N, C-alpha and C positions, 0 to 999 in steps of 0.2 A: 504493500500500500504506500502511496505517496500522497502528500498533502500540500496545500498551497501555503502552509505556514512552516515555522521552523520545526526541526525534528523534536520528538518528545524525549525529554531528558529527566533523569532523576534529580529532584531538587532537595531531597532530604538526606542524601548520602553524604557522609563526612568526606569521603574521598572524591566526591563530585564526578564520579565515573559515569559514563554513559551506560544505561542498562537496557535490556530487552524488555519492553513494556508488553505485558500479555494482552492488553486491551487498549491500544493507542487511540482508537476511535472514542472510547469512553473518556479518555483523558482530555481529548479535544472538546468533547461535548461538555464535560464538567467545567472546563475553562470558560466556555461560552455561558453556561448557566450561572457561574459565579459572577461574570461580567454583567449579566442581566440583573442579578440580585443587587449588585452595587449601584446600578442605574436602571431601575425598572420602568421608568417613563421618560425616554429620551425626548428632548425638546423638539418643537417644530423646526427650529433652526438646525439642530443636529440632523434631523431626518432629511431636510432639504439639502444639507451638505453631502449626505450620503448619495442622494439622487443625482446631484450635480456631478459627483465623482463618476457615477455610472455613465452619464451622458458624455462626459469628456472622454472616458475610457473607450466607449463605443465609437464616437466620432473620430478620435485620433488614430484608431486602429482598424479602419474600414478595410484597408487592403490586406492587412495581416489576417483579419477574420475570413475574408474571401479566400485567401491563399490556403489557410489551414483547412477550411471546409472542402475546398476543391481537392486538396491532397487526400483527404479522408475518403471522398467519394470516387476519386479517380478523375472525374471531371464534373464540376458543379458550375453552372452558369453564374458568372460574376454578377450579372444584373439581378438574377433571382436572389442571390445572397444580399445584395444591397437593398432590394425591396423587402424581402421577408425577414432578414436578420438585423439589418441596420436601421432602415427607415421606420419599420413598425416599432422597434424598440425605442428609438429616440422620440417619436411622436407619442408613444404610450407613456413614457416617463415624464415627458413635458405635461401631458394631461394630468398625471398624478400630482405633479408639482402645483399646477394651477388650482387644483381643488382640495389639496391636502388640508389646508387650514380649516376649511369648512367641515371636512370629514371628521377632523379631530375634535370639533366642538361637541360638548354634551348635548343630547337631544332632550328637550322638555317633553314629558308625557302627561297624559290626563290623570287627574286625581279625583276619586269619587267624592261625593258631597260629604260623606261621614268622615273623611280624612282631611278635609280643609281645615285650616289654611296651610297644611303641609304641602310639600312639592315633591314631584317625582322626575327623575331624569335617567337617561341611559348614558353611561360613560364608556368610551372606547379605550381599552387597555391593551398594551402589548401582551402577547401570549408568553413570550420568553424565547425559547430556542426552536427554530423552525428547520425542518429538513426538506430539501428539494432534490428529487431524483429526476434528472432530465433525460430525454430520448436522443436518438441519433439523427432524426430526419431534419430537424431544424435545431442543431446542437447548440447554437449560441443564443438564439432568441428564446427558446423554451427553457433555457437555464437562467438567463438574466432577467427575463420578464417576471417570473415568479419571485426572483430575488428582489427586484425593485418593489413589488407589492409588499413583500414581507418587511423590507427595511422601512418603507413608508409607514407601516403599522408599528414601527419601533422595535422590531425583533432583531435577534442575532440569527445568523443563517449558516447552516452547513449544507454544502452543495455537492451532489454526486452526479457528474456528467457521465455520458455513455462511454463504455469501453469500445464501442464500434467506431467511434470517431476520435482516435487517440490524439491526433494533431490538434484538434479543436479543444479537447479536454486539457491538454498540456498548456495551450494558450490561455484558457480560462484560469487555470491554476496560477500561471505566471502573472497575468494582468490583474486579477483580483487579489492575488497575494501581495503584489506591489502596492495596490491602491488602498487596501483595508488591513487593519490589524486583525490577527487571527481570532481574537475574541469577538469580532463583529462579523466577519465573513471568512469561512474556511472552505477550501475546495478539496474534496477527497477523490482521488482517481484510483482506478483498479478494476478488476474483473467482477464476475458474478458473485464470487465469495465475499468480496468487499461490499457489494451492493446488498447482499443478504444480511451481513452484519450491520450495515448502515440502517436498514429498515427496522432492526430490532432495538435501536436506541430509543430511550424514553422521551422522544420529542414532545413538545407542546402542540405541534401540528406537523403533519407530513404530507407533502404534495408529490404525487407521482404522475408522470406522463409516460405512457407506453401502451403495451398490448393489454387486452383484457385478461389473458392468461397470467401474465406476470403481475398484473394489478391484484389478482386474487391472492397471490403469494405475499405481496407487500401488505395487503390489508390484514391477512392472517397474522403476519409478524407484528404489525402495529397493534393488533387487538390484545396481544399479551401485555402491553403497557397501557391499554385503553387510550392509545394515541388517536385523536381524531384525524381523519384523512380526507384529502381531496384527491380524487382519482380522475385523471384526464385520459380516457381510453380511446375507443374508436368505434369500429363496427362498419356496417355496410350502409353508407349514406346514399340514398336514392336521388336521382334527378328525374323529375316527372314533367313531361312537356304536354300541354294541352293541345288538342288538334287545331285550335284557332291561332296558335302562336306561330310567328314567322319561322320557318325551318332554318334558314341560313343564320338568322340572328341567334337562335337557340344553340345551333351547332357551334358557332363561334365562341359563345360564352362558356359552353360546357367544355369545349376543347381547351380553352385557356385555363380553366380551373382544374381539369383532369390532368393535363400534361405539364403543368407547372411542377418543377422539381421531379419530373418524370413520374408523377402520380404518387410520390412518396410523401403524402400529406394526409394527416388523420381525418381531415374534413373534405378530402377530394371526393367528387362523385364516384361511387363504387359500382353502381350499375345504373342503366338508363332505361326509363319507361317511356315509350312513344306509342302512338296509335298504330295498330297493326298495319293499316293500309298505307302508312307513311314511312315504314322502316327503310325501304329501299332509297327513298328520297333523303332520309336523314343520314343514312350511311354515306351517300354521295356528298352531302353537305359537310359531314365530319371530315371526310377525306380531303376536300378542298380547303377547309379551315386549317387542318394540320399541314398540308402542303404549303400554304401561305406562311405559316408560322415557322416551319422547319423544312425548307426546301431540300436540305441535306441533313444527315444525322451523324455520320461517322466522325467527322472533324468539326462539327458545328458546336461552338462554345455555348450556344443558347440552349442546347439540349443536354440535360443532366444524365449522368450514368446512374445505374443501380448501385447502392452503397457498397456492397461487397459480394463475394462469390456465393456465399450462402443464400442471400436473398435473390440473387440472379438465378441460381439453380431452382429455388422455390417457385419463382415466377414462371420459369420455363416448364416446371412440373405442372403448374396450374393449367397452362396452355395445352400441354400434351394430354393431360387427363380430360380436359373438356373436348378436345378433338376426338380422342378415343371413344368418348361417350356420345359423339354425334354432333358436336358444335361445329359451326363454320368459322374459320379463322380468316380475318382480313388484316394483314400487316400493312401499315401505311408507311411506305419507304419511298418517298417521291423520286429520289435519284436512283433507286434500284441498287443501292450500295451493298457490298458484302460487309457485314458487321462482325468483327472478330469478337468471340466470347470474352477474350481478355479485356476488352474495352468496357464491357458490361453495358454497352449501349443497346438497350432493348427497344425496338421501335414501337410507336403507338400501335396497339393491336385491338381490333374489335372482335368480339365473339358473339355470333348469332346462333339462334336455335338452342339456347342454353336451357338447362332444367335444374331442379333442386338437387339432383344426385351428383352433380359436378362439384368438385371442390371449390371452384372459382365462385360458386354461388353459396358456399357454406362459410367461408372465412373471409376476413378483410383482405383485400387484394394488396394495397399499399405498393402499387407499381403502375406501369403504363398500360394496363389491360382494362378494357371497358366492355362488359357484357351489355347487350342490347336486348331488352325484353319488350314484346308487343302487348298492348292491352286493347280491349274492345270498348270499355266504358270507364269513365272516371271513377265510379264506385268500385269497379273491379280493380283498378290500379291502387286505390286506397286500401282495399282489402289485402292486396298483395303486400303492400308496405306493412300493414298492421299485423299480418301473420308472422312477421319476422321480429327479431329483437329490436328494441328501440334504438335508432341510430344517433350518432353524434350530430349529424347535420341533415337537413332536407332542403332540396332545391325544387322550386315549382315555377314553371314558366307559363304565365297567363296574364293578359291585360285586364281581365274581368275581376274587379276587386271583390265582388261577392263570392265568386268561386275560389279565389285565393284565400279569403277568410274561412271558407268552408274547409279547404284542405288543411289549413293551420289548426282549425278546431278538431278535425277528425283524425289527426295524426299527432303523435308525441315524439319529439326529437330534442336533442340537446339545444340546438339552435336552428335557424332557418334563414335563407336568403330567397327573396322572390325576384325572378327575372335575371338572376345572375348566380355566380357561385363564389364561395370562400369569403365574401366581403363582410359578413357579420363578425368574423374573427377580428377584422381590422378596425371595427367601430369601437372606439375606446370607451364609450359610455354604455356598452352592452355587456352583460355578464357572459362569460364563455365557460361552458362545461357540458357534461353529458347527462344522461338520465338512464337509470337502470344499468344494463350491461355496457352502455357507452360511457359511464362515469358517475361520479358522486361529487356534488359540490360544484362551485364555480369560482372563477377569479376574473381579472381584468377590471380596470376602473375602480369604482366604489366597491364593487363586490370583492375585488382583490383585497382592498383595505379591510373590509369587514371579515373576510375569510381568515385573515391572520390577526384579528383582534378579538378580544373577549368583550362582549357587550354586557357590561355590568349594570343591572338595575339598581338604582339607589333611591331611597325615600328619605326626604329631609323633613323631620318633624319641626313644627313651629313652636314658638313659646306658648301659644294657646293650643292645648292638645285636645282636640275634639274627640279623638278616639278613646281618650280616658273615660269618657262617659259610658263606654260600652263594657266597662269592667264590672266585676262582682262587688257587692251583691246584685244579682240580676233582676230579681223580682220587682215589679212595679215600674221603676224608672226606665229600665232597659226594654221592658215589654212595650211601653209607650213609644220609645224611640224606634224600635223595630217595626211597630205598626205604622209609624210615620214614614219610615224609609222604604218599607216593602209595599205598603198599601194593604187594603182589605183583601 
């Protein structure tokens, strides 16, 4: 295990020799907990200083961030990194800064007549030490975004980035280690065994972003300490296109959201629902949209590689399984290039005539494959969505507001975008999170501040204590008072 802080040393040994610490993670955790206890309510000014440090860190290292992520992926679009890892982080942190003072203010609450003239309020209090386990697909943004929310709420943070993106993890450890004292922010790097030990620490809150399968393991470990969790998972997010919506426009927006980062996005459209009679037209429109965006693939810096050999093989396996079971495969390779497996450039691939027995329709794809499913009626399409686990995102394309409202009411998803894809994630004032199998809890904006805060209910008794009249002896006086308050 490596950390973004100094090595753990024995401080009680008279010889001052370095020792092998049996539980170095716990030592780092205890250091942060002690720092929290010495300063349990960091000031607004301190929190703003932390956020300013993050903004400077991201802005000053734009190129290093892009280089590290591209090295981890083999080839990651520079512009996709700037949009998804740099731009969204800076704008999101600026939004937190703009509203933080208001979020920190206690909220006045209603007091019943019998308790007047006392007052009630909710006080937002830092939880203490927060753990963040970040994924590989957006390895910088999905590490620093939760970190910013936790620091805004006044917490200390231990961050565990993904072992699948070692260059980015090392960069996070170095940059954050230089910018923050280890009792404020500590980065822990390492493999699955380190991640397992990390999730067992008695955090005051633990946020995990990753697969549903690993999320179950993390939640099970956190339960041993009754650690509350926010789980940002995934699932099969549908894109549903109404028959009245312009095909070319829908195809362009779905293609942009699906093949951004080569589909390695937790809220990417996972399958497409289109009217049966328009499938052929839609396939043609998708092919044209992809060809315009990616006229070549092999050496195109705009088209991102699959992150590693394991995931490349998994995606190839999904295609092979679907074709073996009767699906039609359409690879969109406009220049007809030979794509070497070592490049891990998997072309945008449509799968038609799919069914539920195919693996591609059973698990989250997380890659550039898009199954296309036909439907005969809107109610049938909604039933198809509702027969499956609740997704992280839903996309509906329709200019009829009443139908769009109906779709939103009849489906349950973590979030939704109407007439486009992905953009609800980038809206700073919207909560982001899943529901059921796609996640627990939410963050971003105010919801991020509240997720990492304890909302303490406080009642302030006045000099004149009306509630004292409710005490014993009860007979007579209290009976009359209850009759007045409750009524006959």
